[in-house]
Structures are given as C-alpha cells and as structure tokens.
N, C-alpha and C positions, 0 to 999 in steps of 0.2 A: 534863238528861234529861227526856224526855217520853213520852207514850203515843202510839203510832202506830196508825192504823186502816188496815186492808187490806180491799179488796173484790175478789173473784174473779168474773170475768164472761167469757162467750164474746165473741169479737170478730169484726168483719167487715172487718178490714184484709186486703187482698188478699195482700200480702207484707210481713210485719212486718220482714223483713231489709232492705227497701228504705228505708234510713235517711232519704234525702232526702224520699221520699213521706210517710213517717210524721211526720217533723218538720214538713213543710208542713201536714199535717192537724192537728197539735197547736198550731201557731203562733197561730191565732186565740184560744187560751185565755190567751196571755201577758198581755194587759191585766188580766184577772181575777186571774192569779197575782200580778202586780205590786201590784194593789189590796189583796189580802189581805196581802202582805208589808208594804206601806206602813201598813196598819191596825195590824198587830202591832208594827211598829217604833215607831209613835206611842203605843201603849198599854203597851208593855213595853220599858223602857230598854235591856236587854241583848240584845234581838233584833237579829241582824245579817244574817239570810238574805235574799237578793235573788232575785227570779224574772225574770232578764233575758233568758234564752234557753233553748232546749231543747238538750240534748246527749244523745248515745247512746253506750252502751258494751256490748260483748258480754260476757256472763257465762257461763263454763263451769260447769255444774252437774251433774256426774256423780253418781249413776247416772241422775238424771232428765234431762229435756231441757234443752239450753242455751237461753238466752233473751237478748233485747236489752232493756236497761233505758234508758228515756228519762227524763231528769231535767229538771225545770223549776223550779229553785230548791229549795224544800223539799217539792215534790210530784213524784211519779214514776209512770210507767206501765211495767210490765214485760210484754213480749209473748213468749209461747211459741207453739207450733204452733197450738193451738186456744183458748187462754184468755189473758186479760190480768189482771194484778193492778194495781189502782189503789191507790196508797199515799200517805199523808200524815199529818202530825200530827193528832190528834183535833180540835184547834181549827180545822182546815181542812175538817172533815166536810161543812159546808154547801156549800163550793165544789165538792166531789167529786160532788154530786148531779146 
C-alpha cells in the first residue's frame, strides 16, 4: 500500500476519446516511465510494476461525466470533457512535473 498523488489540470487534447491519438501522444513518455520503474525495481526488492505500454479503458462514472483512463505502468492519465487527472504513486511525483 502506498500514497498516490493526483493532479487535476485542463487539457488541450482535441478528442480524448480518440484512443489511438491520445496513446500516440503519450508514447514518447514510455522511456521515462520505464526508467522510473527500473529505478524502483533496483532499490526496492518487492517492486514489480513495469511501464511497458499505454492502455486505455472507458470508465463509467455516474452521476459525473464518464472518462477514459490511460495507464502506463503505475502512472495514469484520466481524461474527461475538460479536465485531466494525472495520477501516480508519490514516489513518481518528480516524473509527473
């Protein structure tokens, strides 16, 4: 169990429902996601999370707006109509800047 940090921000993604376009814009971050995962695996013996690719899943969230959650290992971006939530373990906070 760990502490997660969430940041709420407006986004400029033209269509967050276009999973192919969003994943292609997130893909350049994968080397950094992998590097952070590699670091934690090297320093914490029980750490197993890998940041190998981005995946997307639709989340139904009534009565609020539904959203798409994009996961890249232990790091995620949740897109709604006008805002995005960037989420990850607190130890990843420098990566999220």
